[in-house]
C-alpha positions as CSV (number, residue, x, y, z in Angstrom):
1,X,-23.7,26.2,34.8
2,X,-21.7,25.9,31.1
3,X,-19.1,23.3,30.9
4,X,-16.0,24.1,28.3
5,X,-15.1,22.0,25.9
6,X,-11.9,20.3,26.1
7,X,-9.1,21.8,23.9
8,X,-9.2,25.3,22.0
9,X,-12.0,25.7,18.7
10,X,-9.1,25.5,16.5
11,X,-8.0,22.3,17.7
12,X,-11.5,21.0,17.6
13,X,-11.8,21.9,14.6
14,X,-9.0,19.8,13.2
15,X,-9.6,16.6,14.8
16,X,-13.8,17.5,13.7
17,X,-12.0,17.6,9.6
18,X,-9.5,15.2,9.6
19,X,-9.6,13.9,5.9
20,X,-7.2,11.6,6.5
21,X,-6.8,7.3,7.3
22,X,-3.3,6.8,6.2
23,X,-0.5,8.0,8.6
24,X,2.9,7.9,8.0
25,X,3.3,5.6,11.2
26,X,6.1,2.6,12.5
27,X,4.4,-0.3,10.9
28,X,2.8,1.2,8.2
29,X,3.2,-1.3,4.9
30,X,4.1,1.0,1.9
31,X,4.5,0.5,-1.9
32,X,7.2,2.3,-3.4
33,X,6.6,3.8,-6.7
34,X,9.7,5.1,-7.8
35,X,13.0,4.2,-8.3
36,X,14.7,1.2,-8.5
37,X,12.5,-0.8,-6.4
38,X,9.0,0.6,-8.0
39,X,6.5,-2.1,-7.6
40,X,8.6,-3.5,-4.3
41,X,6.8,-3.6,-0.7
42,X,8.4,-2.4,2.6
43,X,7.2,-1.6,6.0
44,X,7.6,2.0,7.9
45,X,10.7,0.8,10.8
46,X,11.5,4.4,12.0
47,X,10.4,7.8,10.4
48,X,14.2,10.3,10.2
49,X,12.6,13.2,9.5
50,X,9.4,14.6,7.9
51,X,10.1,13.6,4.7
52,X,12.2,10.8,5.1
53,X,11.5,7.0,6.6
54,X,13.8,3.9,7.4
55,X,12.0,1.1,5.4
56,X,12.4,-2.7,5.6
57,X,10.9,-4.7,3.5
58,X,12.7,-8.5,3.3
59,X,9.9,-10.2,4.7
60,X,8.5,-9.9,1.3
61,X,11.0,-11.7,-0.3
62,X,11.6,-10.8,-4.0
63,X,8.8,-8.3,-3.6
64,X,10.0,-6.1,-0.8
65,X,12.9,-3.8,-0.5
66,X,16.3,-4.2,1.1
67,X,16.6,-2.3,4.3
68,X,17.4,1.0,3.9
69,X,16.4,5.9,4.0
70,X,13.2,6.1,2.2
71,X,12.1,9.3,0.9
72,X,8.1,10.2,1.3
73,X,7.4,10.9,-2.3
74,X,8.6,7.7,-3.4
75,X,5.8,5.6,-2.2
76,X,2.5,5.3,-1.3
77,X,1.1,4.0,2.2
78,X,-1.8,1.6,2.1
79,X,-4.5,0.8,4.7
80,X,-2.4,-2.4,6.4
81,X,0.1,-2.1,9.3
82,X,2.0,-4.5,10.9
83,X,2.5,-4.6,14.6
84,X,6.3,-4.1,15.2
85,X,8.0,-1.7,17.8
86,X,10.0,1.2,16.5
87,X,13.2,0.1,15.3
88,X,12.6,-3.9,14.5
89,X,15.0,-6.1,13.6
90,X,14.6,-8.2,10.8
91,X,13.7,-11.0,12.4
92,X,11.0,-9.7,14.7
93,X,9.5,-7.7,11.3
94,X,9.6,-11.0,9.7
95,X,7.7,-12.7,12.6
96,X,4.8,-9.8,12.8
97,X,5.0,-9.9,9.5
98,X,3.9,-13.7,9.4
99,X,2.1,-14.0,12.0
100,X,-0.3,-11.3,10.5
101,X,-0.8,-12.7,6.4
102,X,0.6,-9.2,5.9
103,X,1.2,-10.8,2.5
104,X,-2.4,-12.6,1.9
105,X,-3.9,-9.5,2.7
106,X,-2.1,-7.3,0.1
107,X,-3.0,-10.1,-2.2
108,X,-6.3,-10.0,-1.9
109,X,-6.6,-6.3,-1.8
110,X,-8.3,-4.6,-5.3
111,X,-5.1,-2.6,-5.2
112,X,-2.9,-5.6,-5.7
113,X,-5.4,-6.8,-8.3
114,X,-5.4,-4.0,-10.6
115,X,-2.0,-3.9,-10.7
116,X,-1.2,-7.6,-11.1
117,X,-4.0,-7.0,-14.0
118,X,-2.0,-4.0,-15.2
119,X,1.4,-5.7,-15.5
120,X,-0.3,-8.7,-17.3
121,X,-1.4,-6.6,-20.0
122,X,1.5,-4.4,-20.3
123,X,3.3,-8.0,-21.1
124,X,0.6,-9.0,-23.7
125,X,2.3,-9.4,-27.5
126,X,0.1,-7.2,-29.9
127,X,-1.8,-10.2,-31.1
128,X,-3.0,-11.3,-27.6
129,X,-4.1,-7.8,-27.1
130,X,-6.4,-8.5,-30.4
131,X,-7.7,-11.8,-28.6
132,X,-8.6,-9.6,-25.3
133,X,-10.4,-7.0,-27.0
134,X,-12.4,-9.3,-29.2
135,X,-13.1,-11.6,-26.1
136,X,-14.6,-8.2,-24.5
137,X,-16.7,-7.8,-27.0
138,X,-18.1,-11.1,-26.9
139,X,-18.7,-10.2,-23.2
140,X,-20.5,-6.8,-24.0
141,X,-22.9,-8.6,-26.5
142,X,-24.2,-11.3,-24.4
143,X,-24.3,-9.2,-21.6
144,X,-26.6,-6.7,-23.6
145,X,-28.1,-8.9,-25.4
146,X,-29.2,-10.9,-21.8
147,X,-30.8,-7.5,-20.6
């Protein structure tokens, strides 16, 4: 006796081949990549339509955005989530943000550390860039000598 698997073959194949890990969902932490809020963090509070979401980043302080609708094209989804419900108030979002330690988790991520390094290097003067190049050469020479 043969037992049929649940779902159509097409559905089973789609479920097995799902390459995405970051879904647009309520509570997803995002990084704004374009516009006046570029580089700021926000949390998805509600999904407006297929390409727009309602975000709020007030718990992040200066690193966050005000509550507003935003296109998904202007943001990148992170791996982090804040456990909130649909249309959570700013107060509930702040409580969940602090309870989860979201800002600390973001600052520990390699993504945030790379951004911080990039911003620091971008702000260097010509002489500071020259000194950084010399320090990098010294480290490389010491590493090569050790081998």
